[in-house]
FIBAVEX-486861 format. One record per residue (C-alpha): x negated, z negated, y. Coordinates in pm, 1 decimal. Example, Ala and Ser with C-alpha at 12.3 -4.5 7.8 and 13.67 -1.06 7.14 Angstrom:
BEGIN
<node u="-1230.0" w="-780.0" v="-450.0"/>
<node u="-1367.0" w="-714.0" v="-106.0"/>
//
This chain:
BEGIN
<node u="47.5" w="1276.8" v="1613.9"/>
<node u="334.5" w="1164.1" v="1487.9"/>
<node u="507.7" w="1402.8" v="1217.9"/>
<node u="894.5" w="1353.6" v="1155.5"/>
<node u="1044.2" w="1442.8" v="842.0"/>
<node u="1451.9" w="1480.9" v="832.6"/>
<node u="1603.6" w="1263.4" v="571.9"/>
<node u="1706.3" w="1500.5" v="323.0"/>
<node u="1442.0" w="1689.7" v="281.1"/>
<node u="1189.5" w="1615.4" v="-20.7"/>
<node u="849.4" w="1488.4" v="114.7"/>
<node u="515.5" w="1633.5" v="102.4"/>
<node u="242.3" w="1426.0" v="-77.0"/>
<node u="20.6" w="1551.9" v="207.5"/>
<node u="312.4" w="1416.6" v="419.3"/>
<node u="191.0" w="1048.0" v="601.5"/>
<node u="457.3" w="848.2" v="442.3"/>
<node u="680.1" w="617.1" v="681.2"/>
<node u="551.7" w="265.1" v="783.8"/>
<node u="721.4" w="22.2" v="556.2"/>
<node u="731.3" w="-369.2" v="469.0"/>
<node u="682.2" w="-507.0" v="139.7"/>
<node u="668.4" w="-855.0" v="12.4"/>
<node u="585.3" w="-998.8" v="-319.1"/>
<node u="326.7" w="-1149.4" v="-523.7"/>
<node u="-53.3" w="-1005.9" v="-570.7"/>
<node u="-212.4" w="-870.2" v="-901.6"/>
<node u="-537.0" w="-738.6" v="-969.8"/>
<node u="-616.7" w="-425.1" v="-1108.6"/>
<node u="-751.1" w="-346.9" v="-1382.3"/>
<node u="-1096.0" w="-244.1" v="-1194.2"/>
<node u="-1235.3" w="-503.5" v="-991.3"/>
<node u="-1135.5" w="-552.7" v="-651.6"/>
<node u="-777.2" w="-323.3" v="-680.9"/>
<node u="-484.4" w="-506.6" v="-586.7"/>
<node u="-164.2" w="-467.1" v="-623.4"/>
<node u="215.4" w="-545.5" v="-527.2"/>
<node u="473.3" w="-383.9" v="-741.6"/>
<node u="302.3" w="-85.1" v="-795.9"/>
<node u="192.3" w="-24.9" v="-447.8"/>
<node u="-205.2" w="-37.2" v="-431.3"/>
<node u="-339.9" w="-217.3" v="-128.3"/>
<node u="-643.3" w="-22.9" v="55.0"/>
<node u="-762.1" w="-236.6" v="333.6"/>
<node u="-596.4" w="-487.3" v="485.6"/>
<node u="-725.8" w="-880.1" v="561.9"/>
<node u="-933.7" w="-949.2" v="200.8"/>
<node u="-894.2" w="-1335.8" v="307.0"/>
<node u="-569.5" w="-1291.9" v="254.9"/>
<node u="-494.9" w="-1047.5" v="-7.5"/>
<node u="-618.1" w="-1248.2" v="-310.3"/>
<node u="-447.1" w="-1217.9" v="-662.9"/>
<node u="-155.8" w="-1448.0" v="-693.8"/>
<node u="-90.0" w="-1518.4" v="-323.2"/>
<node u="268.1" w="-1408.1" v="-198.2"/>
<node u="234.1" w="-1180.4" v="112.2"/>
<node u="409.9" w="-960.3" v="319.6"/>
<node u="241.2" w="-650.5" v="367.3"/>
<node u="308.8" w="-326.4" v="644.0"/>
<node u="154.6" w="-31.7" v="603.7"/>
<node u="202.9" w="350.1" v="490.3"/>
<node u="214.0" w="532.2" v="147.9"/>
<node u="-84.9" w="803.6" v="142.0"/>
<node u="-102.9" w="1031.4" v="-109.8"/>
<node u="-446.2" w="1135.0" v="-18.0"/>
<node u="-657.2" w="835.8" v="-60.6"/>
<node u="-902.1" w="873.2" v="-364.5"/>
<node u="-920.9" w="541.5" v="-534.3"/>
<node u="-1144.3" w="445.3" v="-856.0"/>
<node u="-848.1" w="222.8" v="-918.8"/>
<node u="-651.9" w="426.9" v="-1190.2"/>
<node u="-308.5" w="259.5" v="-1075.7"/>
<node u="-69.7" w="253.7" v="-769.8"/>
<node u="67.1" w="409.1" v="-465.5"/>
<node u="-200.8" w="420.0" v="-278.1"/>
<node u="-63.0" w="218.7" v="46.3"/>
<node u="-278.8" w="163.6" v="328.9"/>
<node u="-238.6" w="-141.4" v="495.1"/>
<node u="-194.9" w="-253.7" v="844.8"/>
<node u="-70.5" w="-609.9" v="859.8"/>
<node u="-65.2" w="-879.1" v="652.4"/>
<node u="84.4" w="-1191.5" v="669.6"/>
<node u="134.9" w="-1482.6" v="420.7"/>
<node u="526.8" w="-1472.9" v="311.7"/>
//
């Protein structure tokens, strides 16, 4: 079920995020196995492509309902990964 949200209204933390594409260099988080791009915590995705120092383009959605031990970044559930 897709949820549409008017552009002029703030999105509540429980609403699913819009599909986004982010390109950047992956950084290691402070906890083991935690990976970030520009403040987004990468959840899921092909770990063979997602490694610290790799420049990638990821597609996915912000999901504030994700619980993580990483303690940093906005959770971004990855649906696609490509080398950039």
